DOVO-175415 format. One record per atom (N, C-alpha, C, O): x, y, z. Coordinates in steps of 0.2 Angstrom, whole numbers, padded with zeros to 4 digits, always signed. Layout:
XYZ/...
//
This chain:
+0205+0251+0536/+0206+0253+0543/+0213+0253+0546/+0217+0249+0545/+0214+0259+0549/+0219+0260+0554/+0218+0259+0561/+0212+0260+0563/+0222+0258+0565/+0222+0256+0571/+0227+0262+0578/+0227+0263+0584/+0231+0264+0573/+0235+0269+0575/+0231+0275+0580/+0227+0279+0577/+0231+0275+0587/+0228+0280+0590/+0221+0277+0594/+0219+0280+0598/+0219+0271+0590/+0214+0269+0591/+0209+0270+0598/+0203+0273+0598/+0212+0267+0603/+0211+0268+0609/+0209+0275+0611/+0204+0275+0613/+0214+0281+0610/+0214+0288+0611/+0207+0289+0610/+0203+0290+0615/+0206+0288+0602/+0201+0291+0598/+0195+0288+0601/+0190+0290+0599/+0194+0282+0605/+0190+0279+0607/+0186+0282+0611/+0180+0284+0611/+0191+0283+0616/+0191+0287+0622/+0189+0294+0620/+0186+0297+0625/+0189+0298+0615/+0188+0304+0615/+0182+0305+0612/+0178+0310+0613/+0180+0300+0608/+0171+0299+0605/+0167+0297+0611/+0161+0298+0610/+0170+0296+0615/+0165+0292+0622/+0164+0299+0626/+0159+0301+0629/+0169+0301+0626/+0170+0310+0631/+0164+0314+0627/+0159+0316+0629/+0165+0314+0621/+0159+0317+0617/+0153+0315+0618/+0149+0319+0619/+0152+0309+0618/+0144+0306+0618/+0146+0298+0622/+0148+0293+0619/+0145+0299+0628/+0143+0294+0631/+0139+0287+0630/+0140+0281+0632/+0135+0290+0627/+0128+0283+0626/+0130+0283+0618/+0125+0281+0615/+0135+0284+0614/+0135+0282+0608/+0135+0274+0607/+0139+0269+0611/+0132+0273+0602/+0132+0265+0601/+0138+0264+0597/+0141+0268+0594/+0140+0257+0598/+0144+0254+0595/+0146+0254+0588/+0151+0255+0586/+0139+0254+0585/+0138+0256+0578/+0142+0263+0575/+0146+0264+0571/+0139+0266+0578/+0141+0274+0578/+0149+0276+0578/+0152+0281+0576/+0150+0272+0584/+0157+0273+0586/+0162+0270+0581/+0167+0273+0579/+0160+0264+0577/+0164+0263+0572/+0164+0264+0566/+0168+0263+0562/+0158+0267+0565/+0158+0272+0559/+0162+0279+0560/+0166+0281+0555/+0162+0281+0566/+0167+0288+0567/+0173+0286+0566/+0176+0290+0563/+0176+0280+0568/+0183+0278+0570/+0185+0274+0562/+0190+0271+0561/+0180+0273+0558/+0182+0270+0552/+0186+0263+0554/+0192+0261+0553/+0182+0258+0558/+0184+0251+0560/+0178+0248+0560/+0173+0251+0559/+0178+0241+0562/+0172+0236+0562/+0168+0237+0570/+0171+0240+0575/+0164+0234+0569/+0160+0237+0576/+0163+0231+0581/+0165+0232+0587/+0164+0224+0577/+0169+0220+0582/+0176+0223+0586/+0177+0222+0592/+0178+0227+0583/+0185+0230+0583/+0183+0235+0590/+0186+0234+0595/+0179+0240+0590/+0177+0244+0595/+0175+0241+0599/+0177+0243+0605/+0171+0234+0599/+0169+0230+0604/+0176+0228+0609/+0178+0230+0614/+0180+0224+0605/+0186+0222+0608/+0189+0226+0612/+0190+0224+0617/+0192+0234+0610/+0196+0239+0611/+0192+0242+0618/+0195+0243+0623/+0185+0243+0618/+0181+0246+0624/+0181+0240+0630/+0182+0242+0636/+0181+0233+0627/+0182+0229+0634/+0188+0231+0637/+0188+0233+0643/+0193+0230+0632/+0199+0230+0635/+0202+0236+0638/+0207+0236+0642/+0199+0241+0637/+0199+0248+0641/+0195+0247+0647/+0198+0248+0652/+0188+0244+0647/+0186+0241+0653/+0190+0238+0659/+0191+0241+0664/+0193+0232+0657/+0196+0227+0659/+0202+0229+0663/+0203+0227+0668/+0206+0236+0659/+0212+0238+0661/+0212+0243+0666/+0217+0246+0668/+0205+0244+0668/+0203+0252+0672/+0203+0258+0670/+0203+0263+0673/+0204+0257+0662/+0206+0264+0661/+0197+0267+0659/+0196+0273+0661/+0193+0265+0658/+0184+0268+0657/+0183+0262+0663/+0186+0256+0662/+0180+0265+0668/+0179+0263+0674/+0171+0265+0674/+0169+0266+0680/+0167+0266+0670/+0160+0266+0671/+0157+0270+0665/+0161+0273+0661/+0151+0271+0665/+0146+0275+0660/+0141+0279+0665/+0136+0276+0667/+0142+0284+0666/+0137+0287+0671/+0135+0295+0669/+0139+0299+0668/+0129+0297+0669/+0127+0303+0667/+0130+0308+0672/+0131+0306+0678/+0130+0314+0668/+0134+0320+0671/+0128+0324+0674/+0124+0327+0670/+0127+0325+0680/+0121+0327+0684/+0123+0334+0685/+0129+0336+0687/+0118+0340+0684/+0120+0345+0685/+0116+0348+0693/+0110+0350+0693/+0121+0347+0699/+0118+0346+0705/+0116+0355+0708/+0115+0357+0714/+0117+0357+0705/+0113+0366+0705/+0108+0366+0702/+0104+0370+0706/+0104+0363+0697/+0098+0362+0696/+0094+0357+0699/+0088+0356+0698/+0098+0353+0703/+0094+0350+0708/+0091+0352+0716/+0088+0349+0720/+0095+0358+0716/+0096+0362+0723/+0101+0361+0727/+0102+0363+0733/+0105+0358+0724/+0112+0358+0728/+0117+0363+0725/+0121+0361+0721/+0116+0371+0727/+0119+0375+0724/+0125+0378+0728/+0128+0383+0726/+0127+0375+0735/+0131+0378+0738/+0136+0373+0738/+0135+0367+0740/+0143+0376+0735/+0149+0371+0735/+0154+0373+0740/+0157+0378+0740/+0156+0368+0745/+0161+0369+0750/+0168+0366+0748/+0168+0361+0745/+0173+0370+0749/+0180+0367+0748/+0182+0367+0757/+0183+0372+0760/+0182+0360+0759/+0185+0360+0766/+0191+0358+0767/+0192+0353+0763/+0195+0360+0769/+0203+0360+0771/+0203+0357+0779/+0200+0360+0784/+0207+0352+0780/+0208+0348+0786/+0214+0347+0787/+0218+0344+0783/+0215+0349+0793/+0222+0345+0796/+0222+0340+0800/+0219+0341+0806/+0224+0335+0800/+0223+0329+0805/+0229+0325+0809/+0235+0326+0807/+0227+0320+0814/+0233+0319+0816/+0234+0313+0811/+0229+0309+0809/+0241+0313+0809/+0245+0308+0804/+0240+0301+0805/+0237+0299+0800/+0241+0298+0811/+0237+0291+0812/+0231+0290+0808/+0229+0285+0805/+0226+0296+0809/+0219+0296+0809/+0217+0298+0802/+0211+0300+0801/+0224+0298+0797/+0222+0301+0790/+0218+0298+0787/+0213+0300+0784/+0219+0289+0787/+0214+0285+0781/+0208+0284+0787/+0203+0282+0784/+0207+0285+0793/+0199+0285+0796/+0195+0291+0792/+0189+0291+0789/+0199+0296+0793/+0195+0303+0792/+0195+0302+0784/+0189+0304+0782/+0197+0301+0781/+0197+0301+0774/+0191+0296+0770/+0187+0298+0766/+0192+0290+0773/+0185+0285+0772/+0179+0288+0775/+0173+0289+0772/+0180+0291+0782/+0173+0294+0784/+0171+0298+0779/+0165+0297+0777/+0174+0303+0776/+0173+0308+0772/+0171+0305+0764/+0167+0307+0760/+0173+0301+0763/+0172+0298+0757/+0165+0294+0756/+0162+0293+0751/+0162+0292+0763/+0156+0287+0765/+0150+0293+0764/+0144+0292+0764/+0152+0299+0764/+0147+0305+0765/+0144+0305+0760/+0148+0306+0755/+0138+0306+0758/+0135+0306+0751/+0137+0312+0748/+0138+0312+0742/+0136+0318+0751/+0137+0326+0749/+0142+0326+0747/+0143+0329+0742/+0149+0324+0750/+0156+0324+0747/+0156+0322+0741/+0155+0316+0740/+0157+0325+0737/+0160+0322+0730/+0167+0322+0729/+0168+0318+0724/+0170+0324+0731/+0179+0322+0731/+0182+0323+0738/+0182+0328+0742/+0185+0318+0739/+0190+0321+0744/+0198+0318+0743/+0199+0312+0741/+0203+0323+0743/+0209+0321+0742/+0215+0321+0747/+0215+0326+0751/+0219+0317+0748/+0224+0319+0753/+0229+0321+0749/+0231+0319+0743/+0232+0328+0754/+0237+0332+0748/+0243+0335+0754/+0242+0335+0760/+0247+0337+0750/+0253+0339+0753/+0253+0348+0753/+0251+0351+0748/+0255+0350+0758/+0254+0358+0759/+0253+0359+0767/+0255+0356+0772/+0248+0364+0769/+0247+0366+0774/+0242+0361+0777/+0242+0360+0783/+0237+0359+0773/+0232+0355+0776/+0233+0349+0772/+0237+0349+0768/+0229+0342+0776/+0231+0335+0774/+0226+0334+0770/+0227+0331+0765/+0221+0335+0770/+0214+0332+0766/+0212+0339+0764/+0213+0344+0767/+0207+0339+0758/+0203+0343+0754/+0197+0340+0752/+0198+0336+0747/+0192+0341+0753/+0185+0338+0752/+0181+0344+0749/+0182+0350+0751/+0178+0343+0744/+0173+0346+0741/+0166+0344+0742/+0166+0338+0741/+0161+0348+0744/+0155+0344+0746/+0150+0349+0742/+0151+0355+0742/+0144+0346+0740/+0138+0351+0739/+0133+0350+0743/+0131+0345+0746/+0130+0355+0744/+0123+0356+0748/+0117+0360+0747/+0118+0365+0743/+0113+0359+0749/+0105+0363+0747/+0107+0371+0749/+0106+0375+0745/+0110+0371+0756/+0109+0378+0760/+0116+0378+0764/+0121+0373+0764/+0116+0383+0767/+0122+0384+0771/+0120+0381+0777/+0125+0379+0780/+0114+0379+0780/+0111+0377+0785/+0116+0371+0785/+0121+0370+0789/+0114+0365+0780/+0115+0360+0777/+0124+0359+0779/+0126+0355+0782/+0127+0363+0774/+0133+0364+0775/+0136+0363+0782/+0141+0360+0783/+0132+0369+0787/+0137+0370+0793/+0135+0364+0797/+0138+0363+0802/+0129+0361+0796/+0129+0354+0800/+0135+0350+0798/+0140+0349+0802/+0134+0349+0793/+0139+0344+0790/+0146+0345+0791/+0149+0340+0791/+0149+0352+0793/+0157+0353+0796/+0156+0354+0802/+0162+0355+0804/+0150+0355+0808/+0150+0356+0814/+0151+0348+0815/+0155+0347+0820/+0148+0343+0812/+0148+0335+0813/+0155+0333+0814/+0156+0329+0818/+0159+0336+0808/+0165+0333+0806/+0171+0337+0812/+0177+0335+0813/+0169+0340+0815/+0173+0345+0819/+0173+0342+0827/+0177+0344+0832/+0168+0338+0827/+0168+0334+0834/+0173+0328+0836/+0174+0325+0841/+0176+0328+0830/+0181+0323+0829/+0188+0325+0832/+0192+0329+0830/+0189+0322+0838/+0196+0325+0840/+0202+0323+0836/+0208+0326+0839/+0203+0320+0831/+0209+0321+0827/+0209+0325+0821/+0213+0324+0817/+0205+0329+0821/+0205+0335+0816/+0208+0339+0820/+0206+0340+0826/+0214+0343+0818/+0217+0347+0822/+0212+0354+0820/+0210+0357+0824/+0211+0356+0814/+0211+0362+0811/+0206+0362+0805/+0206+0356+0803/+0203+0367+0803/+0198+0365+0797/+0199+0374+0794/+0202+0379+0798/+0197+0374+0788/+0195+0380+0784/+0190+0380+0779/+0191+0375+0775/+0186+0382+0778/+0182+0380+0775/+0179+0386+0769/+0176+0391+0771/+0180+0386+0763/+0178+0391+0758/+0172+0389+0754/+0171+0384+0751/+0167+0395+0754/+0159+0393+0749/+0163+0395+0743/+0168+0399+0743/+0161+0390+0738/+0162+0392+0731/+0156+0399+0728/+0150+0399+0728/+0159+0405+0727/+0154+0408+0723/+0152+0408+0717/+0146+0410+0715/+0157+0406+0713/+0155+0404+0707/+0161+0399+0703/+0167+0401+0703/+0158+0392+0699/+0160+0389+0698/+0163+0388+0692/+0159+0385+0688/+0168+0391+0689/+0170+0393+0683/+0171+0386+0678/+0169+0386+0672/+0173+0382+0680/+0174+0376+0678/+0172+0371+0683/+0174+0372+0689/+0170+0363+0682/+0168+0359+0687/+0169+0353+0683/+0167+0353+0677/+0170+0347+0685/+0169+0341+0682/+0170+0339+0675/+0167+0335+0672/+0177+0344+0673/+0179+0344+0663/+0183+0337+0666/+0185+0334+0671/+0182+0336+0659/+0187+0330+0657/+0190+0333+0650/+0188+0338+0647/+0195+0329+0648/+0199+0333+0641/+0201+0326+0638/+0202+0321+0641/+0200+0329+0630/+0202+0323+0625/+0208+0321+0627/+0211+0325+0631/+0212+0316+0624/+0218+0313+0624/+0222+0315+0619/+0221+0313+0613/+0227+0318+0619/+0231+0320+0614/+0234+0312+0609/+0236+0307+0612/+0233+0314+0603/+0235+0307+0599/+0243+0308+0596/+0246+0313+0594/+0245+0300+0598/+0252+0302+0594/+0254+0303+0588/+0252+0299+0584/+0258+0308+0587/+0258+0310+0579/+0263+0304+0576/+0265+0304+0570/
//
């Protein structure tokens, strides 16, 4: 049994199959089930692994309009606006950024009417000085994760 790069190998195995059993992970990594269980618990306790969730194809559920919303906000209102966006169920990502805008939010909508309603609701806030919305024509890559590099 070798523990070199075990955590990275364990994470990479879970990225390939998040539903893998402890036994199958142990076999793949050539360690005991107890070792996998202990390392997995440590990764969870350290916040490296935050949970196990299905990867949902929102397009297949009818949410086939993706909008990238950029906002300029009054400085003191930034935390309030980002929290409000985060609380909106259809906003799948919210970022505070540098550059011309203060916030970038990604939303998924069933149609452009739903998107338009959400944006108009946002723009009623006096602390939002400017907005720019782009509709995604083609999602070339979305919600991708990557394997961790192993130390040599």
